[in-house]
C-alpha positions, 0 to 999 in steps of 0.5 A, a space after each residue: 404418718 405411719 400406723 399399724 407398724 412395729 418399730 424398734 427403737 435402741 437407746 429410746 429412752 433416750 432424750 429424742 427417742 422418747 420423743 419419737 415414742 411419743 410421737 408413735 405409740 398411739 398408732 404403733 408398737 414401739 419396742 424400746 430397747 435401752 440400758 435405761 442408765 437414763 430415762 426420759 420415757 419416764 418424764 413423758 409417761 411413755 413408759 407405762 404406754 400400753 403400746 410401749 414395751 421396754 426391754 433392758 438390753 445392751 446393743 453390744 449383745 447381739 443375740 438379745 437384741 436381734 431376739 428384741 428386734 424380730 418382726 420389727 417393721 422399722 429400725 431407729 438406731 440411737 443408742 451411743 455413748 454421748 456428751 462431750 464430758 462422758 466421751 472424754 472420760 470413756 473413749 474405748 466404751 464409746 468407740 465400741 458401742 458405736 461400732 459394735 451395736 450398730 453392726 449388730 443392729 444392722 446384721 439383726 435388721 438384714 437377717 430378720 427380713 421384715 426392715 422397710 427402713 433404717 435410720 442410724 444416728 450420726 452426729 454433726 461432729 463428723 464435720 470436725 472443728 470447723 463447719 460453716 453451712 456444711 452439706 452432705 457432700 463437703 469432706 468430713 474431717 478426722 481428729 487427731 489420732 490419740 485426741 479422745 474428744 474425736 473417738 465419737 465422731 471417727 466411730 460414728 462416721 465409721 458407722 455411716 459408711 457401714 450403713 450405706 454400704 448395707 444399703 448398697 450391697 445387701 439392699 437394706 433401706 437405710 438412712 443416716 441423720 446427723 444432728 446438729 445440736 438438738 434441745 428442748 424439754 424432756 432432755 436429760 444428760 449433757 449439753 449446754 442448754 439443758 445445763 444453763 437452764 437448769 442453773 438459770 432457773 436455780 440462780 447458780 452460776 453459768 459456766 462457760 469454757 473459754 471465752 465463749 465466743 464458740 458457735 452452734 446452730 440450735 435445733 428444737 426437739 420437735 423439728 428433729 423429731 419431724 425430720 427423722 419421721 420424714 425419713 421414716 417414711 419417704 422413699 427418697 431417704 433410702 440410702 442417704 444421709 441427712 444434716 438436721 439443724 436449724 442454721 437460723 438459730 446460731 449463736 455464740 455460747 456467751 450469747 445463748 448463756 445470756 439469753 438463757 438468764 433473760 428469758 428465765 428471769 434469773 439473776 445467774 452470774 456468768 463465769 468464764 472457766 479455761 477448757 484445754 481440750 478440743 472444741 467445735 468452734 463453729 458448726 452451722 448446717 446446710 439442710 437444703 438436702 433435707 429440704 428438697 428430699 424430705 421437705 423438711 425445714 425447721 420451724 422453732 425459732 431459738 427463742 420460742 423453743 428456750 422458752 418452751 424448754 424454760 417453762 418445762 424445766 421449771 414445772 419439772 424442779 418444782 415437781 421434784 422439790 415437791 416430791 423430795 419434800 414429802 
């Protein structure tokens, strides 16, 4: 367990970052560097924690981020544009933020001379449209040029190479994480489970792209946080990339929607809507490498994670409604 460390988290106000801060802040100093377009720290109550300092800033601003990172023992680089709909609308900023932001973060960590571990967040999207029990050594797939969906994956794969080469050439202790469909309490922004749960609680229609036969493996947020902490602590992680997910929690999107309706006690209908853009049809990871080198194995099954997620959102919706009513 890390204690007495200065930990810099770019994009630390997001879903995963805020949960990492929650785990780390009692025993470490956490510097959250974020544009604050979304703020999950507030929902967790972590923005007021005495060991948490929030700096509003852009990862493309190299000078400001370098100053904010000064003296950091650990760097967790999460900042990026994410979410399929957002990426489709903003392909240029998606690539610029991933590429420029990661270059700036790596340079600042190298030049600072105090970084014990640099954790770079990549994506499972690097495996393309069909990925069954993919391992870290499997060939990654780049989508067609001109298809906006793949701009995120292309940029993230480039940053993986960059982080690895900073380790090889400069000795910076880097590690890359490839998350597979993370969900749980506190999720903000886009995401199937976030959308399905909030709609189901309100009795609204759940909308599914095409036939809903796309298959995903869902990883609960607590398991993702545990994996990142292991990657920060274990020396075996240095210079490696890891798939982090839960292959046991694999379902079609249609099955997922029906499960959420049932678990939430909802009467929401399910509607199928056309989706003409590129999509991931199958995405299930192999996490053998993370098991062998980090000792990581996802613990939370899908139904248990969904029940906890539904309970959290139900309380949040009730709380927000009460606040709006005065």
